[in-house]
Biotite code that builds the C-alpha atoms (Angstrom):
import biotite.structure as struc

atoms = struc.array([
    struc.Atom([-2.642, 26.472, 24.004], chain_id="A", res_id=1, res_name="MET", atom_name="CA", element="C"),
    struc.Atom([-2.455, 22.700, 23.785], chain_id="A", res_id=2, res_name="ILE", atom_name="CA", element="C"),
    struc.Atom([0.153, 21.086, 25.988], chain_id="A", res_id=3, res_name="ASN", atom_name="CA", element="C"),
    struc.Atom([1.379, 18.051, 24.061], chain_id="A", res_id=4, res_name="SER", atom_name="CA", element="C"),
    struc.Atom([3.293, 16.707, 27.071], chain_id="A", res_id=5, res_name="ASP", atom_name="CA", element="C"),
    struc.Atom([0.042, 16.362, 29.022], chain_id="A", res_id=6, res_name="ILE", atom_name="CA", element="C"),
    struc.Atom([-1.645, 14.613, 26.094], chain_id="A", res_id=7, res_name="ILE", atom_name="CA", element="C"),
    struc.Atom([1.279, 12.228, 25.704], chain_id="A", res_id=8, res_name="LEU", atom_name="CA", element="C"),
    struc.Atom([1.217, 11.543, 29.425], chain_id="A", res_id=9, res_name="SER", atom_name="CA", element="C"),
    struc.Atom([-2.496, 10.739, 29.320], chain_id="A", res_id=10, res_name="GLN", atom_name="CA", element="C"),
    struc.Atom([-1.893, 8.400, 26.378], chain_id="A", res_id=11, res_name="LEU", atom_name="CA", element="C"),
    struc.Atom([1.036, 6.846, 28.258], chain_id="A", res_id=12, res_name="GLN", atom_name="CA", element="C"),
    struc.Atom([3.405, 7.603, 25.390], chain_id="A", res_id=13, res_name="LEU", atom_name="CA", element="C"),
    struc.Atom([6.820, 9.177, 25.296], chain_id="A", res_id=14, res_name="SER", atom_name="CA", element="C"),
    struc.Atom([7.807, 11.386, 22.370], chain_id="A", res_id=15, res_name="LYS", atom_name="CA", element="C"),
    struc.Atom([10.018, 8.587, 21.084], chain_id="A", res_id=16, res_name="GLU", atom_name="CA", element="C"),
    struc.Atom([7.211, 6.027, 21.348], chain_id="A", res_id=17, res_name="ASN", atom_name="CA", element="C"),
    struc.Atom([4.835, 8.450, 19.653], chain_id="A", res_id=18, res_name="LEU", atom_name="CA", element="C"),
    struc.Atom([7.168, 8.731, 16.672], chain_id="A", res_id=19, res_name="LEU", atom_name="CA", element="C"),
    struc.Atom([7.400, 4.937, 16.492], chain_id="A", res_id=20, res_name="ASN", atom_name="CA", element="C"),
    struc.Atom([3.610, 4.593, 16.685], chain_id="A", res_id=21, res_name="GLU", atom_name="CA", element="C"),
    struc.Atom([3.041, 7.215, 13.984], chain_id="A", res_id=22, res_name="ILE", atom_name="CA", element="C"),
    struc.Atom([5.631, 5.590, 11.706], chain_id="A", res_id=23, res_name="SER", atom_name="CA", element="C"),
    struc.Atom([3.989, 2.201, 12.135], chain_id="A", res_id=24, res_name="LEU", atom_name="CA", element="C"),
    struc.Atom([0.537, 3.663, 11.531], chain_id="A", res_id=25, res_name="LEU", atom_name="CA", element="C"),
    struc.Atom([1.674, 5.427, 8.351], chain_id="A", res_id=26, res_name="LEU", atom_name="CA", element="C"),
    struc.Atom([3.344, 2.251, 7.102], chain_id="A", res_id=27, res_name="GLY", atom_name="CA", element="C"),
    struc.Atom([0.170, 0.252, 7.717], chain_id="A", res_id=28, res_name="LYS", atom_name="CA", element="C"),
    struc.Atom([-1.800, 2.917, 5.887], chain_id="A", res_id=29, res_name="GLN", atom_name="CA", element="C"),
    struc.Atom([0.480, 2.561, 2.845], chain_id="A", res_id=30, res_name="GLN", atom_name="CA", element="C"),
    struc.Atom([0.097, -1.205, 3.017], chain_id="A", res_id=31, res_name="LEU", atom_name="CA", element="C"),
    struc.Atom([-3.703, -0.936, 3.121], chain_id="A", res_id=32, res_name="ALA", atom_name="CA", element="C"),
    struc.Atom([-3.815, 1.496, 0.196], chain_id="A", res_id=33, res_name="GLU", atom_name="CA", element="C"),
    struc.Atom([-1.680, -0.714, -2.049], chain_id="A", res_id=34, res_name="TYR", atom_name="CA", element="C"),
    struc.Atom([-3.610, -3.816, -0.969], chain_id="A", res_id=35, res_name="ARG", atom_name="CA", element="C"),
    struc.Atom([-6.900, -2.136, -1.916], chain_id="A", res_id=36, res_name="MET", atom_name="CA", element="C"),
    struc.Atom([-5.495, -1.082, -5.283], chain_id="A", res_id=37, res_name="GLU", atom_name="CA", element="C"),
    struc.Atom([-4.218, -4.567, -6.120], chain_id="A", res_id=38, res_name="THR", atom_name="CA", element="C"),
    struc.Atom([-7.532, -6.093, -5.015], chain_id="A", res_id=39, res_name="GLU", atom_name="CA", element="C"),
    struc.Atom([-9.371, -3.648, -7.276], chain_id="A", res_id=40, res_name="TYR", atom_name="CA", element="C"),
    struc.Atom([-7.387, -4.798, -10.325], chain_id="A", res_id=41, res_name="PHE", atom_name="CA", element="C"),
    struc.Atom([-7.670, -8.478, -9.344], chain_id="A", res_id=42, res_name="GLU", atom_name="CA", element="C"),
    struc.Atom([-11.438, -8.095, -9.231], chain_id="A", res_id=43, res_name="LYS", atom_name="CA", element="C"),
    struc.Atom([-11.540, -6.084, -12.465], chain_id="A", res_id=44, res_name="LYS", atom_name="CA", element="C"),
    struc.Atom([-9.513, -8.637, -14.439], chain_id="A", res_id=45, res_name="TYR", atom_name="CA", element="C"),
    struc.Atom([-10.402, -11.795, -12.432], chain_id="A", res_id=46, res_name="GLN", atom_name="CA", element="C"),
    struc.Atom([-6.726, -12.756, -12.038], chain_id="A", res_id=47, res_name="GLN", atom_name="CA", element="C"),
    struc.Atom([-3.618, -11.853, -10.086], chain_id="A", res_id=48, res_name="ASN", atom_name="CA", element="C"),
    struc.Atom([-0.920, -9.543, -11.406], chain_id="A", res_id=49, res_name="PHE", atom_name="CA", element="C"),
    struc.Atom([1.424, -12.343, -12.501], chain_id="A", res_id=50, res_name="ALA", atom_name="CA", element="C"),
    struc.Atom([-1.311, -13.850, -14.704], chain_id="A", res_id=51, res_name="GLN", atom_name="CA", element="C"),
    struc.Atom([-2.310, -10.450, -16.060], chain_id="A", res_id=52, res_name="PHE", atom_name="CA", element="C"),
    struc.Atom([1.314, -9.545, -16.773], chain_id="A", res_id=53, res_name="ASP", atom_name="CA", element="C"),
    struc.Atom([1.868, -12.767, -18.724], chain_id="A", res_id=54, res_name="LYS", atom_name="CA", element="C"),
    struc.Atom([-1.300, -12.220, -20.772], chain_id="A", res_id=55, res_name="ASN", atom_name="CA", element="C"),
    struc.Atom([-0.506, -8.548, -21.251], chain_id="A", res_id=56, res_name="PHE", atom_name="CA", element="C"),
    struc.Atom([2.952, -9.320, -22.631], chain_id="A", res_id=57, res_name="GLN", atom_name="CA", element="C"),
    struc.Atom([1.488, -11.799, -25.151], chain_id="A", res_id=58, res_name="ASN", atom_name="CA", element="C"),
    struc.Atom([-1.254, -9.668, -26.696], chain_id="A", res_id=59, res_name="GLN", atom_name="CA", element="C"),
    struc.Atom([-1.893, -6.318, -28.260], chain_id="A", res_id=60, res_name="ALA", atom_name="CA", element="C"),
    struc.Atom([-3.108, -4.083, -25.476], chain_id="A", res_id=61, res_name="ALA", atom_name="CA", element="C"),
    struc.Atom([-5.192, -0.959, -25.588], chain_id="A", res_id=62, res_name="ASN", atom_name="CA", element="C"),
    struc.Atom([-4.479, 2.262, -23.722], chain_id="A", res_id=63, res_name="TYR", atom_name="CA", element="C"),
    struc.Atom([-6.648, 1.318, -20.725], chain_id="A", res_id=64, res_name="GLU", atom_name="CA", element="C"),
    struc.Atom([-4.895, -2.025, -20.299], chain_id="A", res_id=65, res_name="MET", atom_name="CA", element="C"),
    struc.Atom([-1.474, -0.400, -20.571], chain_id="A", res_id=66, res_name="GLU", atom_name="CA", element="C"),
    struc.Atom([-2.421, 2.193, -17.988], chain_id="A", res_id=67, res_name="ASN", atom_name="CA", element="C"),
    struc.Atom([-3.864, -0.486, -15.676], chain_id="A", res_id=68, res_name="ASP", atom_name="CA", element="C"),
    struc.Atom([-0.766, -2.651, -16.132], chain_id="A", res_id=69, res_name="TRP", atom_name="CA", element="C"),
    struc.Atom([1.507, 0.208, -15.089], chain_id="A", res_id=70, res_name="LEU", atom_name="CA", element="C"),
    struc.Atom([-0.646, 1.169, -12.093], chain_id="A", res_id=71, res_name="SER", atom_name="CA", element="C"),
    struc.Atom([-1.085, -2.452, -11.017], chain_id="A", res_id=72, res_name="TRP", atom_name="CA", element="C"),
    struc.Atom([2.634, -3.199, -11.349], chain_id="A", res_id=73, res_name="LYS", atom_name="CA", element="C"),
    struc.Atom([3.479, -0.219, -9.151], chain_id="A", res_id=74, res_name="PHE", atom_name="CA", element="C"),
    struc.Atom([0.820, -1.178, -6.600], chain_id="A", res_id=75, res_name="ALA", atom_name="CA", element="C"),
    struc.Atom([1.942, -4.827, -6.501], chain_id="A", res_id=76, res_name="ALA", atom_name="CA", element="C"),
    struc.Atom([5.605, -3.889, -6.060], chain_id="A", res_id=77, res_name="GLU", atom_name="CA", element="C"),
    struc.Atom([4.742, -1.294, -3.419], chain_id="A", res_id=78, res_name="SER", atom_name="CA", element="C"),
    struc.Atom([2.543, -3.790, -1.577], chain_id="A", res_id=79, res_name="LEU", atom_name="CA", element="C"),
    struc.Atom([5.406, -6.301, -1.480], chain_id="A", res_id=80, res_name="ALA", atom_name="CA", element="C"),
    struc.Atom([7.785, -3.593, -0.274], chain_id="A", res_id=81, res_name="TYR", atom_name="CA", element="C"),
    struc.Atom([5.542, -2.483, 2.611], chain_id="A", res_id=82, res_name="TRP", atom_name="CA", element="C"),
    struc.Atom([4.730, -6.083, 3.539], chain_id="A", res_id=83, res_name="GLN", atom_name="CA", element="C"),
    struc.Atom([8.461, -6.727, 3.807], chain_id="A", res_id=84, res_name="GLY", atom_name="CA", element="C"),
    struc.Atom([9.007, -3.681, 5.988], chain_id="A", res_id=85, res_name="LEU", atom_name="CA", element="C"),
    struc.Atom([6.111, -4.413, 8.312], chain_id="A", res_id=86, res_name="LEU", atom_name="CA", element="C"),
    struc.Atom([6.627, -8.166, 8.753], chain_id="A", res_id=87, res_name="SER", atom_name="CA", element="C"),
])
């Protein structure tokens, strides 16, 4: 049986600090995932979301563009949210 208290002791962490560290790690993971997704769309369309959004609103879009717009909008908003929490 694994004794978590010994492991925490060896890592020089308390249970409270462990929870803080895990929360921070998970938040940074969310930030990285949304950053990668926004970078993917920026590379695909050679522009940032604000430029894409403006162009998207002014033209007839196909299904792929609509789907990308929705995914990119969510990723951009989520990225801003996690950046705000972690800064």
